[in-house]
N, CA, C and O atoms as a MOPAC input file, in Angstrom:
PM7 MOZYME 1SCF
protein

 N     48.84100 1   304.51500 1   226.72900 1
 C     49.00900 1   303.09300 1   226.35100 1
 C     50.31600 1   302.48300 1   226.85300 1
 O     50.28100 1   301.34000 1   227.30800 1
 N     51.51300 1   303.18600 1   226.80300 1
 C     52.69000 1   302.69100 1   227.42600 1
 C     53.12600 1   302.17300 1   228.91000 1
 O     54.11100 1   301.54900 1   229.30400 1
 N     51.91500 1   302.72500 1   229.59600 1
 C     51.93500 1   302.10300 1   230.69100 1
 C     51.09500 1   300.63200 1   230.85300 1
 O     51.02800 1   300.04300 1   231.93200 1
 N     50.60000 1   300.24300 1   229.86900 1
 C     49.60800 1   298.84500 1   230.17400 1
 C     50.26300 1   297.91200 1   229.81800 1
 O     49.74700 1   296.80000 1   229.93000 1
 N     51.46700 1   298.01300 1   229.33000 1
 C     52.27200 1   296.35500 1   229.31500 1
 C     53.73200 1   296.65200 1   229.59900 1
 O     54.33400 1   297.72500 1   229.63600 1
 N     54.14100 1   295.37700 1   229.79200 1
 C     55.68400 1   295.24400 1   230.08800 1
 C     56.38900 1   294.38400 1   228.92400 1
 O     55.90200 1   293.52300 1   228.19100 1
 N     57.66600 1   294.89000 1   228.99300 1
 C     58.50700 1   293.98700 1   228.17700 1
 C     59.04400 1   292.61400 1   228.66400 1
 O     59.56000 1   292.53800 1   229.77900 1
 N     58.93400 1   291.50600 1   227.84400 1
 C     59.17800 1   290.27400 1   228.44600 1
 C     61.03000 1   290.60400 1   228.47000 1
 O     61.72600 1   290.43200 1   229.47100 1
 N     61.45200 1   291.01300 1   227.36400 1
 C     62.94600 1   291.13300 1   227.08700 1
 C     63.31900 1   292.54000 1   226.75000 1
 O     62.98300 1   292.86700 1   225.61100 1
 N     64.00700 1   293.56700 1   227.54300 1
 C     64.42300 1   294.56800 1   226.97900 1
 C     65.12000 1   294.85800 1   225.50700 1
 O     64.96300 1   295.87100 1   224.82500 1
 N     65.90800 1   293.73300 1   225.20700 1
 C     66.41700 1   293.54200 1   223.78800 1
 C     65.57100 1   293.90400 1   222.76800 1
 O     66.09600 1   294.12900 1   221.67700 1
 N     64.20800 1   294.02600 1   222.88900 1
 C     63.11600 1   294.23600 1   221.89000 1
 C     62.64500 1   295.49400 1   222.13500 1
 O     61.71400 1   295.86600 1   221.42100 1
 N     63.14100 1   296.38700 1   223.13000 1
 C     62.55600 1   297.52600 1   223.41500 1
 C     62.32900 1   298.59700 1   221.93400 1
 O     61.30500 1   299.08700 1   221.46000 1
 N     63.82000 1   298.67800 1   221.49000 1
 C     63.42000 1   299.34600 1   219.98000 1
 C     62.43200 1   298.99500 1   219.16900 1
 O     61.60200 1   299.85000 1   218.86100 1
 N     62.33700 1   297.77800 1   218.70800 1
 C     61.62200 1   297.18800 1   217.90500 1
 C     60.13800 1   297.47100 1   217.93800 1
 O     59.39600 1   297.81900 1   217.02000 1
 N     59.80100 1   297.16700 1   219.60500 1
 C     58.53100 1   297.46500 1   219.85000 1
 C     58.14200 1   298.71900 1   219.68800 1
 O     57.14100 1   298.95400 1   219.01100 1
 N     58.90100 1   299.77900 1   220.31100 1
 C     58.69400 1   301.09900 1   220.13000 1
 C     58.27700 1   301.48200 1   218.54500 1
 O     57.26400 1   302.10500 1   218.22800 1
 N     59.31400 1   300.95600 1   217.61400 1
 C     58.72400 1   301.34900 1   216.27100 1
 C     57.21900 1   300.64300 1   215.88400 1
 O     56.39700 1   301.32900 1   215.27600 1
 N     56.96700 1   299.52800 1   216.18800 1
 C     56.02000 1   298.74000 1   216.00300 1
 C     54.80100 1   299.47400 1   216.60200 1
 O     53.76700 1   299.50200 1   215.93500 1
 N     54.83900 1   299.98800 1   217.64400 1
 C     53.88900 1   300.64800 1   218.14200 1
 C     53.57300 1   302.15800 1   217.86900 1
 O     52.48600 1   302.64600 1   218.18100 1
 N     54.61100 1   302.89800 1   217.25000 1
 C     54.55500 1   304.02600 1   216.61000 1
 C     53.84900 1   305.36000 1   217.70900 1
 O     54.10700 1   305.49000 1   218.90600 1
 N     53.14900 1   306.02100 1   217.08200 1
 C     52.65300 1   307.06500 1   217.90100 1
 C     51.47600 1   306.65400 1   218.90300 1
 O     51.05700 1   307.35300 1   219.82600 1
 N     50.97700 1   305.24700 1   218.50200 1
 C     49.86500 1   304.67000 1   219.42300 1
 C     50.24400 1   304.35800 1   220.98200 1
 O     49.48800 1   304.18200 1   221.93700 1
 N     51.77000 1   304.35000 1   220.90900 1
 C     52.25000 1   304.30400 1   222.06600 1
 C     52.03100 1   305.30100 1   223.51300 1
 O     52.15000 1   304.93100 1   224.68200 1
 N     51.70500 1   306.55500 1   223.04200 1
 C     51.32800 1   307.39100 1   223.66000 1
 C     49.91200 1   307.80300 1   223.76900 1
 O     49.64800 1   308.74500 1   224.51700 1
 N     49.07200 1   307.27400 1   223.18400 1
 C     47.45400 1   307.60100 1   223.24100 1
 C     46.87200 1   306.98600 1   224.56400 1
 O     47.15100 1   306.02900 1   225.28500 1
 N     46.04900 1   307.86300 1   224.54500 1
 C     44.96700 1   307.62100 1   225.98300 1
 C     44.28900 1   306.29300 1   225.97200 1
 O     43.57400 1   305.90000 1   225.05000 1
 N     44.51300 1   305.75200 1   226.85800 1
 C     43.33500 1   304.52200 1   226.92700 1
 C     42.27300 1   304.75500 1   227.56200 1
 O     42.58000 1   305.37100 1   228.58200 1
 N     40.89600 1   304.54500 1   227.48400 1
 C     39.45600 1   304.98700 1   228.08800 1
 C     38.72200 1   303.30800 1   228.09800 1
 O     38.93700 1   302.30600 1   227.41600 1
 N     37.84400 1   303.59400 1   229.15300 1
 C     36.89900 1   302.45200 1   228.79000 1
 C     35.80600 1   302.55600 1   227.83100 1
 O     35.63200 1   301.66700 1   226.99800 1
 N     35.12300 1   303.49400 1   227.89100 1
 C     34.37200 1   303.81500 1   226.70500 1
 C     34.35900 1   305.01000 1   225.98500 1
 O     35.10800 1   305.81700 1   226.53500 1
 N     33.71700 1   305.55800 1   224.78200 1
 C     33.65700 1   306.30100 1   224.11000 1
 C     33.12800 1   307.76200 1   225.06200 1
 O     33.61500 1   308.87100 1   224.84400 1
 N     32.13000 1   307.52400 1   226.05500 1
 C     31.67400 1   308.43000 1   226.72000 1
 C     32.52900 1   309.06200 1   227.38400 1
 O     32.52600 1   310.29200 1   227.32600 1
 N     33.73600 1   308.18000 1   228.40100 1
 C     34.65300 1   308.65000 1   229.06800 1
 C     35.40400 1   309.62500 1   228.18600 1
 O     35.77300 1   310.73700 1   228.56200 1
 N     35.60500 1   309.09800 1   226.94200 1
 C     36.80000 1   310.25200 1   226.06100 1
 C     36.19100 1   311.60200 1   225.71900 1
 O     36.72700 1   312.70800 1   225.66200 1
 N     34.79900 1   311.19000 1   225.48300 1
 C     34.07900 1   312.44400 1   225.33400 1
 C     33.93300 1   313.54300 1   226.46100 1
 O     33.89000 1   314.76100 1   226.28600 1
 N     33.87200 1   312.92000 1   227.53600 1
 C     34.01900 1   313.70200 1   229.17500 1
 C     35.26300 1   314.25700 1   228.90800 1
 O     35.38600 1   315.47600 1   228.79800 1
 N     36.25900 1   313.44500 1   228.78500 1
 C     37.68500 1   314.32200 1   229.01800 1
 C     37.86600 1   315.50100 1   227.94700 1
 O     38.42000 1   316.58500 1   228.12900 1
 N     37.25400 1   315.00800 1   226.77900 1
 C     37.55600 1   316.24100 1   225.75500 1
 C     36.54600 1   317.47900 1   226.00700 1
 O     36.84400 1   318.57000 1   225.52100 1
 N     35.39300 1   317.33700 1   226.73500 1
 C     34.52800 1   318.18400 1   226.84400 1
 C     35.20400 1   319.22000 1   228.27100 1
 O     35.13100 1   320.44100 1   228.41200 1
 N     35.63700 1   318.51900 1   228.88200 1
 C     36.25300 1   319.11300 1   230.28900 1
 C     37.23200 1   319.67200 1   229.90900 1
 O     37.58100 1   320.48900 1   230.76100 1
 N     37.84700 1   319.66400 1   229.09700 1
 C     39.22100 1   320.53900 1   228.82000 1
 C     39.85300 1   320.52900 1   229.81200 1
 O     40.42000 1   321.48100 1   230.34900 1
 N     39.79300 1   319.18500 1   230.21300 1
 C     40.95700 1   318.91600 1   231.41000 1
 C     42.64700 1   318.33500 1   230.83400 1
 O     43.68500 1   318.23200 1   231.48800 1
 N     42.37500 1   318.03500 1   229.36300 1
 C     43.39400 1   317.59400 1   228.88100 1
 C     44.45600 1   319.09700 1   228.14900 1
 O     44.06500 1   320.05400 1   227.48100 1
 N     45.64800 1   318.79700 1   228.56300 1
 C     46.47800 1   320.04300 1   228.63500 1
 C     47.13500 1   320.02200 1   227.25700 1
 O     47.73700 1   321.06700 1   227.01200 1
 N     47.18100 1   318.94000 1   226.13300 1
 C     47.44200 1   318.85300 1   224.98900 1
 C     46.74900 1   318.20600 1   223.93300 1
 O     45.96100 1   317.33700 1   224.30700 1
 N     46.82100 1   318.36900 1   222.91400 1
 C     46.39500 1   317.29000 1   221.87800 1
 C     46.48300 1   315.68000 1   222.00800 1
 O     47.54400 1   315.06000 1   222.08000 1
 N     45.15100 1   315.09100 1   222.02500 1
 C     45.20800 1   313.85700 1   222.56100 1
 C     44.60800 1   312.75800 1   221.71200 1
 O     43.40800 1   312.87400 1   221.46500 1
 N     45.24400 1   311.72400 1   221.23300 1
 C     44.48300 1   310.65100 1   220.78300 1
 C     43.67700 1   309.64700 1   221.83300 1
 O     44.32100 1   309.04900 1   222.69500 1
 N     42.21700 1   309.48800 1   221.72000 1
 C     41.97000 1   308.42200 1   222.88300 1
 C     41.57700 1   307.34700 1   222.21900 1
 O     41.15000 1   307.36600 1   221.06500 1
 N     41.72800 1   306.18600 1   223.04700 1
 C     41.27000 1   305.02000 1   222.23500 1
 C     40.34200 1   304.27600 1   223.38300 1
 O     40.77800 1   303.70700 1   224.38400 1
 N     39.10900 1   304.40200 1   223.04000 1
 C     38.35500 1   303.82400 1   223.64400 1
 C     37.98300 1   302.50100 1   223.67500 1
 O     37.27400 1   302.16500 1   222.72700 1
 N     38.28900 1   301.52000 1   224.60400 1
 C     38.21300 1   300.30500 1   224.39600 1
 C     36.93500 1   299.43200 1   224.04700 1
 O     37.02000 1   298.23100 1   223.78800 1
 N     35.88400 1   300.05800 1   224.06100 1
 C     34.68900 1   299.38600 1   224.06800 1
 C     34.26500 1   299.76100 1   222.27700 1
 O     33.13900 1   299.53700 1   221.83400 1
 N     35.24100 1   300.26900 1   221.54600 1
 C     35.03200 1   300.72000 1   220.10600 1
 C     36.09000 1   300.32700 1   219.40200 1
 O     35.90500 1   300.14800 1   218.19800 1
 N     37.38800 1   300.10800 1   219.93900 1
 C     38.45900 1   299.88300 1   218.65000 1
 C     38.05600 1   298.38400 1   218.18200 1
 O     37.46700 1   297.46500 1   218.75100 1
 N     38.53800 1   298.51300 1   217.10500 1
 C     38.64900 1   296.88100 1   216.11600 1
 C     39.73900 1   296.67600 1   216.32900 1
 O     40.53300 1   297.59600 1   216.13400 1
 N     40.13600 1   295.62000 1   216.72800 1
 C     41.62400 1   294.92100 1   216.70300 1
 C     41.55400 1   293.39400 1   216.14600 1
 O     40.65200 1   292.57700 1   216.33200 1
 N     42.47500 1   293.27600 1   215.58700 1
 C     42.76500 1   291.76800 1   215.27800 1
 C     44.52100 1   291.56600 1   214.96500 1
 O     45.38900 1   292.40400 1   214.72100 1
 N     44.57000 1   290.23200 1   215.08400 1
 C     46.05900 1   289.90800 1   214.94900 1
 C     46.44400 1   289.19500 1   213.79300 1
 O     45.64000 1   288.82200 1   212.93700 1
 N     48.11200 1   288.92700 1   213.74000 1
 C     48.47100 1   288.37300 1   212.31300 1
 C     47.96700 1   286.64300 1   212.74500 1
 O     47.86400 1   286.16900 1   213.87600 1
 N     47.74700 1   286.04200 1   211.55700 1
 C     47.20100 1   284.74000 1   211.80700 1
 C     48.43100 1   283.61300 1   212.19100 1
 O     49.61300 1   283.71800 1   211.86500 1
 N     47.82200 1   282.53100 1   212.96200 1
 C     48.38700 1   281.53100 1   213.24700 1
 C     49.40700 1   281.20700 1   211.84700 1
 O     50.63800 1   281.18500 1   211.86300 1
 N     48.62600 1   280.99800 1   210.80700 1
 C     49.28600 1   280.40800 1   209.63700 1
 C     50.60600 1   281.41500 1   208.95400 1
 O     51.55800 1   280.85000 1   208.41600 1
 N     50.54900 1   282.75800 1   209.03100 1
 C     51.15700 1   283.44000 1   208.67300 1
 C     52.55600 1   283.95300 1   209.73200 1
 O     53.57400 1   284.53200 1   209.35000 1
 N     52.20100 1   283.51900 1   211.16600 1
 C     53.42700 1   283.12500 1   211.84800 1
 C     54.17200 1   281.94800 1   211.47600 1
 O     55.39100 1   281.96400 1   211.30200 1
 N     53.45400 1   280.94200 1   211.35400 1
 C     54.12900 1   279.74700 1   210.90200 1
 C     54.87300 1   279.87600 1   209.61200 1
 O     55.97900 1   279.38700 1   209.38200 1
 N     54.27700 1   280.46000 1   208.94500 1
 C     54.86000 1   280.77100 1   207.56700 1
 C     56.39800 1   281.33800 1   207.57800 1
 O     57.37500 1   280.83700 1   207.02200 1
 N     56.32100 1   282.67400 1   208.46800 1
 C     57.51800 1   283.38600 1   208.52800 1
 C     58.59500 1   282.82400 1   209.40600 1
 O     59.72500 1   283.31400 1   209.41000 1
 N     58.25400 1   281.78700 1   210.16100 1
 C     59.01700 1   281.06800 1   210.92800 1
 C     59.78800 1   279.82700 1   210.14900 1
 O     60.96500 1   279.51100 1   210.32200 1
 N     58.98500 1   279.29500 1   209.38700 1
 C     59.57500 1   278.57500 1   208.31500 1
 C     60.54800 1   279.01500 1   207.13200 1
 O     61.41000 1   278.40200 1   206.50200 1
 N     60.16100 1   280.06600 1   207.09100 1
 C     60.85000 1   280.84600 1   205.83200 1
 C     62.31000 1   281.15600 1   206.53900 1
 O     63.33400 1   280.65200 1   206.07700 1
 N     62.33000 1   282.10200 1   207.80100 1
 C     63.57200 1   282.68100 1   208.14000 1
 C     64.14100 1   281.81200 1   209.66100 1
 O     65.24100 1   282.12100 1   210.12000 1
 N     63.35200 1   280.81600 1   210.29700 1
 C     63.90600 1   280.14800 1   211.24800 1
 C     63.21300 1   280.68100 1   212.48000 1
 O     63.09100 1   281.86900 1   212.77700 1
 N     62.69000 1   279.42000 1   213.29100 1
 C     61.77600 1   279.96700 1   214.64900 1
 C     62.32000 1   280.64000 1   215.54900 1
 O     61.63700 1   281.01500 1   216.50200 1
 N     63.63700 1   280.94600 1   215.46700 1
 C     64.28900 1   281.69100 1   216.60400 1
 C     64.65100 1   283.11000 1   215.76500 1
 O     65.42700 1   283.87100 1   216.34200 1
 N     64.24400 1   283.43500 1   214.70800 1
 C     64.61500 1   284.67400 1   214.08200 1
 C     63.55500 1   285.80200 1   213.74700 1
 O     63.81500 1   286.83900 1   213.13600 1
 N     62.19700 1   285.39600 1   214.29800 1
 C     60.91900 1   286.14900 1   213.95500 1
 C     60.03900 1   285.80800 1   215.09100 1
 O     59.83900 1   284.65700 1   215.47800 1
 N     59.63900 1   286.64100 1   215.48900 1
 C     58.41900 1   286.56400 1   216.64500 1
 C     57.36800 1   287.47400 1   216.35500 1
 O     57.64300 1   288.60000 1   215.94200 1
 N     56.14900 1   287.09600 1   216.53300 1
 C     55.03300 1   287.91700 1   216.86600 1
 C     55.27000 1   289.15100 1   217.75900 1
 O     55.67800 1   288.86000 1   218.88400 1
 N     55.10300 1   290.48200 1   217.50500 1
 C     55.08100 1   291.55700 1   218.45100 1
 C     54.45700 1   291.29000 1   219.72600 1
 O     55.09700 1   291.66600 1   220.70800 1
 N     53.23100 1   290.66400 1   219.94500 1
 C     52.32800 1   290.35400 1   220.88900 1
 C     53.01600 1   289.46600 1   222.00200 1
 O     52.71900 1   289.46500 1   223.19700 1
 N     53.91900 1   288.76700 1   221.43000 1
 C     54.41000 1   287.42700 1   222.30300 1
 C     55.45600 1   288.03900 1   222.95400 1
 O     55.97400 1   287.38000 1   223.85600 1
 N     55.99300 1   289.37200 1   222.67200 1
 C     57.14000 1   289.88000 1   223.45100 1
 C     56.89500 1   290.78100 1   224.67800 1
 O     57.78900 1   291.30300 1   225.34500 1
 N     55.50200 1   290.90300 1   224.90100 1
 C     54.89700 1   291.94900 1   226.13300 1
 C     54.10000 1   291.10300 1   226.87500 1
 O     53.47700 1   290.14800 1   226.41000 1
 N     54.12200 1   291.52000 1   228.24900 1
 C     53.07900 1   291.21700 1   229.26200 1
 C     52.06200 1   292.12700 1   229.54700 1
 O     52.36700 1   293.28900 1   229.81600 1
 N     50.89000 1   291.76400 1   229.52700 1
 C     49.75500 1   292.91900 1   229.91900 1
 C     48.52200 1   291.86200 1   230.39900 1
 O     48.32500 1   290.67800 1   230.12700 1
 N     47.64100 1   293.02000 1   231.39900 1
 C     46.62600 1   292.50200 1   232.02200 1
 C     45.50200 1   291.85000 1   230.72100 1
 O     45.50200 1   292.45700 1   229.65000 1
 N     44.79400 1   290.90400 1   230.84600 1
 C     43.68300 1   290.30800 1   230.12600 1
 C     42.87300 1   291.20200 1   229.50800 1
 O     42.55200 1   291.10400 1   228.32400 1
 N     42.48400 1   292.16700 1   230.32200 1
 C     41.07800 1   293.15800 1   230.08800 1
 C     41.85600 1   294.13500 1   229.02600 1
 O     41.08900 1   294.98900 1   228.58200 1
 N     43.28200 1   294.22800 1   228.47200 1
 C     43.74100 1   295.11300 1   227.57000 1
 C     44.31800 1   294.44300 1   226.32000 1
 O     45.18200 1   294.96300 1   225.61300 1
 N     43.74900 1   293.21200 1   226.10400 1
 C     44.46800 1   292.62000 1   225.02900 1
 C     43.80900 1   292.91100 1   223.71200 1
 O     44.39700 1   292.64700 1   222.66400 1
 N     42.28800 1   293.58700 1   223.72700 1
 C     41.94500 1   294.45900 1   222.43000 1
 C     42.92000 1   295.32600 1   222.03900 1
 O     43.46800 1   295.34900 1   220.93700 1
 N     43.14100 1   296.11400 1   223.07100 1
 C     44.04600 1   297.29000 1   222.81000 1
 C     45.56400 1   296.86600 1   222.21700 1
 O     46.07200 1   297.30100 1   221.18300 1
 N     46.16800 1   295.86000 1   223.19100 1
 C     47.45600 1   295.32300 1   222.36400 1
 C     47.45500 1   294.66800 1   220.89300 1
 O     48.43200 1   294.69100 1   220.14400 1
 N     46.23400 1   294.09100 1   220.59500 1
 C     46.11800 1   293.68300 1   219.49100 1
 C     46.19200 1   294.79400 1   218.53500 1
 O     46.86300 1   294.70200 1   217.50800 1
 N     45.47700 1   295.90800 1   218.86400 1
 C     44.96600 1   297.21200 1   217.86800 1
 C     46.63600 1   297.77300 1   217.78900 1
 O     46.95100 1   298.39100 1   216.77200 1
 N     47.41600 1   297.60700 1   218.59200 1
 C     48.71400 1   298.47600 1   218.63900 1
 C     49.56900 1   297.37800 1   217.78600 1
 O     49.87900 1   297.65300 1   216.62600 1
 N     49.91100 1   296.24900 1   218.31400 1
 C     51.08100 1   295.13200 1   217.95900 1
 C     50.32400 1   293.86200 1   217.14500 1
 O     50.95400 1   292.85600 1   216.81900 1
 N     49.05800 1   294.02100 1   216.89500 1
 C     48.62700 1   292.62900 1   216.49200 1
 C     49.14000 1   292.31800 1   214.99800 1
 O     49.01100 1   291.15500 1   214.61500 1
 N     49.66200 1   293.17800 1   214.19900 1
 C     49.98800 1   292.94600 1   212.92000 1
 C     51.45700 1   293.31600 1   212.86800 1
 O     51.87800 1   293.84700 1   211.84000 1
 N     52.13300 1   293.12500 1   213.70600 1
 C     53.86800 1   293.10000 1   213.71200 1
 C     54.44300 1   292.19100 1   213.93900 1
 O     54.19500 1   291.68600 1   215.03400 1
 N     55.51500 1   291.49100 1   213.04600 1
 C     56.48500 1   290.72500 1   213.49800 1
 C     57.57200 1   291.45600 1   213.61700 1
 O     57.65300 1   292.49800 1   212.96600 1
 N     58.54100 1   291.08100 1   214.41100 1
 C     59.84900 1   291.38400 1   214.87400 1
 C     60.77200 1   290.29700 1   214.54900 1
 O     60.55200 1   289.09700 1   214.71200 1
 N     61.97400 1   290.91600 1   214.00500 1
 C     62.99600 1   290.11800 1   213.19700 1
 C     64.52800 1   290.30500 1   213.76200 1
 O     64.97100 1   291.42900 1   213.99800 1
 N     65.11000 1   289.40200 1   213.91000 1
 C     66.48000 1   289.87600 1   214.22800 1
 C     67.29900 1   290.51600 1   213.46100 1
 O     67.99300 1   291.41400 1   213.93800 1
 N     67.39000 1   290.09200 1   211.81300 1
 C     68.12900 1   290.63500 1   210.91400 1
 C     67.71100 1   291.74100 1   210.03900 1
 O     66.82400 1   292.26700 1   210.71200 1
 N     67.79200 1   292.28700 1   209.15300 1
 C     67.42400 1   292.91400 1   207.98600 1
 C     66.70900 1   292.04600 1   207.08000 1
 O     65.56200 1   292.11900 1   206.64000 1
 N     67.74000 1   291.11300 1   206.87700 1
 C     67.31700 1   290.19500 1   205.65100 1
 C     66.12600 1   289.40400 1   206.01700 1
 O     65.13300 1   289.23000 1   205.31000 1
 N     66.32400 1   288.97600 1   207.12500 1
 C     64.72500 1   288.06500 1   207.59900 1
 C     63.75300 1   289.13900 1   207.45200 1
 O     62.96900 1   288.96700 1   206.51800 1
 N     63.58000 1   290.34400 1   208.22300 1
 C     62.46700 1   291.41700 1   208.00600 1
 C     62.28000 1   291.54900 1   206.40500 1
 O     61.09200 1   291.42900 1   206.10600 1
 N     62.89600 1   291.70400 1   205.59700 1
 C     62.57200 1   292.13800 1   204.37800 1
 C     61.95400 1   290.95300 1   203.85900 1
 O     60.76500 1   291.17000 1   203.62500 1
 N     62.42400 1   289.40200 1   203.50400 1
 C     61.96500 1   288.43600 1   203.22500 1
 C     60.39900 1   287.87400 1   203.90900 1
 O     59.67000 1   287.12300 1   203.26100 1
 N     60.09500 1   288.29300 1   205.08500 1
 C     59.06000 1   288.02400 1   205.56600 1
 C     58.08100 1   289.28200 1   205.30100 1
 O     56.93700 1   288.95200 1   204.98800 1
 N     58.26600 1   290.27300 1   205.35200 1
 C     57.50800 1   291.39700 1   204.98200 1
 C     56.89200 1   291.29600 1   203.91700 1
 O     55.69000 1   291.54400 1   203.82300 1
 N     57.71000 1   290.87200 1   202.84700 1
 C     57.03100 1   290.89800 1   201.41400 1
 C     56.64900 1   289.53900 1   200.74600 1
 O     56.25200 1   289.47300 1   199.58200 1
 N     56.81200 1   288.36800 1   201.64000 1
 C     56.45700 1   287.33700 1   201.25700 1
 C     54.75000 1   287.15800 1   200.93800 1
 O     53.91700 1   287.67500 1   201.68300 1
 N     54.38400 1   286.37600 1   199.76100 1
 C     53.08900 1   286.90900 1   199.53500 1
 C     52.19800 1   286.10500 1   200.54500 1
 O     51.01600 1   286.45100 1   200.54200 1
 N     52.52300 1   285.15400 1   201.36000 1
 C     51.50400 1   284.54500 1   202.23400 1
 C     51.63000 1   285.42300 1   203.73000 1
 O     50.97100 1   285.06600 1   204.70600 1
 N     52.20400 1   286.15600 1   203.75900 1
 C     52.60900 1   287.08900 1   204.96300 1
 C     52.16100 1   288.51000 1   204.82200 1
 O     51.14800 1   289.01300 1   205.30900 1
 N     52.93900 1   288.99200 1   204.19100 1
 C     52.38200 1   290.63000 1   203.78200 1
 C     52.06100 1   291.39300 1   205.14600 1
 O     50.96500 1   291.95000 1   205.20300 1
 N     52.75600 1   291.45900 1   206.05100 1
 C     52.59400 1   292.41400 1   207.23200 1
 C     53.66300 1   293.04900 1   207.66300 1
 O     54.69500 1   292.37900 1   207.63600 1
 N     53.75300 1   294.24800 1   208.09600 1
 C     54.51800 1   294.98900 1   209.04500 1
 C     55.66600 1   294.02900 1   209.70700 1
 O     55.33200 1   293.03800 1   210.35600 1
 N     57.10700 1   294.39700 1   209.49500 1
 C     58.02800 1   293.71800 1   210.04500 1
 C     59.27200 1   294.63200 1   210.59700 1
 O     59.74700 1   295.50600 1   209.87100 1
 N     59.71400 1   294.42000 1   211.75000 1
 C     60.45900 1   295.38300 1   212.35000 1
 C     61.76200 1   295.01300 1   212.86500 1
 O     61.57600 1   294.45800 1   213.94800 1
 N     63.05500 1   295.06900 1   212.57100 1
 C     64.12200 1   294.66500 1   213.23200 1
 C     64.48200 1   295.04100 1   214.63400 1
 O     63.76900 1   295.88700 1   215.17400 1
 N     65.42100 1   294.56800 1   215.25800 1
 C     65.77200 1   294.75800 1   216.55700 1
 C     66.28800 1   296.19700 1   216.60600 1
 O     66.00200 1   296.94000 1   217.54500 1
 N     66.94700 1   296.52400 1   215.72200 1
 C     67.62200 1   298.05900 1   215.23100 1
 C     66.40300 1   299.45000 1   215.00000 1
 O     66.62500 1   300.66100 1   215.02900 1
 N     65.06500 1   298.69300 1   214.76600 1
 C     64.13700 1   299.39000 1   214.27300 1
 C     64.06700 1   300.09500 1   212.85100 1
 O     63.63300 1   301.20500 1   212.54100 1
 N     64.60700 1   299.13400 1   212.13000 1
 C     64.31800 1   299.22800 1   210.63900 1
 C     62.85700 1   298.52400 1   210.29100 1
 O     62.61900 1   297.32100 1   210.39200 1
 N     62.00100 1   299.48000 1   209.88900 1
 C     60.63800 1   299.00500 1   209.42800 1
 C     60.08000 1   298.63800 1   208.00500 1
 O     59.76100 1   299.58000 1   207.27900 1
 N     59.93100 1   297.34000 1   207.53600 1
 C     59.64800 1   297.31400 1   206.24400 1
 C     58.18400 1   297.00100 1   206.33500 1
 O     57.81100 1   296.11400 1   207.10200 1
 N     57.24100 1   297.74600 1   205.52000 1
 C     56.13700 1   297.71400 1   205.55800 1
 C     55.46100 1   297.46400 1   204.27900 1
 O     55.40400 1   298.45300 1   203.54800 1
 N     54.82600 1   296.16400 1   203.73700 1
 C     54.37800 1   295.41000 1   202.60300 1
 C     53.70600 1   296.56000 1   201.44100 1
 O     53.73000 1   296.50100 1   200.21100 1
 N     53.15100 1   297.53500 1   202.28800 1
 C     52.75500 1   299.05200 1   201.38800 1
 C     53.57500 1   299.59600 1   200.74400 1
 O     53.17500 1   300.51400 1   200.02700 1
 N     54.77200 1   299.32000 1   200.73600 1
 C     56.10300 1   299.77900 1   200.14300 1
 C     56.77400 1   300.56200 1   200.85900 1
 O     57.89400 1   300.66000 1   200.35700 1
 N     56.66800 1   301.26800 1   201.91000 1
 C     57.20100 1   302.12400 1   202.70200 1
 C     58.46700 1   301.65200 1   203.58300 1
 O     58.22000 1   300.64700 1   204.25000 1
 N     59.59000 1   302.09500 1   203.70400 1
 C     60.72600 1   301.25900 1   204.22500 1
 C     60.82900 1   302.61200 1   205.47200 1
 O     60.52700 1   303.77200 1   205.19300 1
 N     61.26400 1   302.21200 1   206.70700 1
 C     61.48400 1   303.46500 1   207.53800 1
 C     62.80400 1   302.90900 1   208.48700 1
 O     62.70700 1   301.81100 1   209.03600 1
 N     63.97400 1   303.69400 1   208.63300 1
 C     65.06500 1   303.46100 1   209.10800 1
 C     66.28900 1   304.02600 1   208.91300 1
 O     66.47800 1   304.52200 1   207.80300 1
 N     67.32100 1   304.08300 1   209.85700 1
 C     68.70500 1   304.22500 1   209.59400 1
 C     69.11000 1   304.19000 1   208.09000 1
 O     69.44100 1   305.15000 1   207.39500 1
 N     68.99700 1   302.67200 1   207.67900 1
 C     69.23800 1   302.36000 1   206.48300 1
 C     68.64100 1   302.88100 1   205.29900 1
 O     69.23200 1   302.89100 1   204.21900 1
 N     67.50900 1   303.30500 1   205.46600 1
 C     67.22000 1   304.31300 1   204.56400 1
 C     67.54700 1   305.60000 1   203.94200 1
 O     67.61900 1   306.08600 1   202.81300 1
 N     67.72300 1   305.96100 1   205.24100 1
 C     68.29800 1   307.23500 1   205.08900 1
 C     69.84800 1   307.31500 1   204.92900 1
 O     70.29900 1   308.45100 1   204.78500 1
 N     70.58700 1   306.44300 1   204.93300 1
 C     72.18000 1   306.18400 1   204.19800 1
 C     71.78600 1   305.68700 1   202.94400 1
 O     72.63300 1   305.99400 1   202.10500 1
 N     70.72500 1   304.96200 1   202.40400 1
 C     70.74700 1   304.92200 1   201.03300 1
 C     70.49100 1   306.09900 1   200.11700 1
 O     70.97200 1   306.19500 1   198.98800 1
 N     69.75200 1   306.92500 1   200.65100 1
 C     69.73300 1   308.32200 1   199.77900 1
 C     70.41000 1   309.39200 1   200.08700 1
 O     70.32300 1   310.29800 1   199.25900 1
 N     71.12100 1   309.60700 1   201.10000 1
 C     72.05500 1   310.50000 1   201.52100 1
 C     73.57300 1   310.20500 1   201.61200 1
 O     74.41000 1   311.05100 1   201.93100 1
 N     73.79300 1   309.14000 1   201.35300 1
 C     75.16700 1   308.58900 1   201.33400 1
 C     76.01100 1   308.56900 1   202.67600 1
 O     77.23100 1   308.73900 1   202.68100 1
 N     75.21300 1   308.33400 1   203.87200 1
 C     75.72800 1   308.64600 1   205.03600 1
 C     75.67900 1   307.16800 1   205.84700 1
 O     74.80600 1   306.31300 1   205.70000 1
 N     76.85300 1   307.09200 1   206.74500 1
 C     76.72300 1   305.64500 1   207.19900 1
 C     76.21300 1   305.58400 1   208.87300 1
 O     76.05000 1   304.49800 1   209.42900 1

């Protein structure tokens, strides 16, 4: 999957890597038949998750949620993850599957406000890779330091 898009600005690399998570290294194929043939042929040398483009269900954060986020913390402070990458049109569904419900924020405070706002409620990642998930999970160096008193 990571070979199917390009960053528009390397400043967002860490945030987008966190946004994609392990999906970044999944294998994209055209159909489930191709995926099954790969698995049956034993040509894969390691365990692999396969994304058949004809079967994945993808969606994106709504324009209303993006507008609410920008109004809340500032237009130049929050970005739809999809808007930060370039990709070929045939991979739109794959990119929505991976990045569609992620917002990228410049600051920790902005990310926290956006992620937990009742009209937004979507995963938000800072440039440094701290991840706020409205389901209650926080990921990042900040969280580690809070629990272990490290800096």
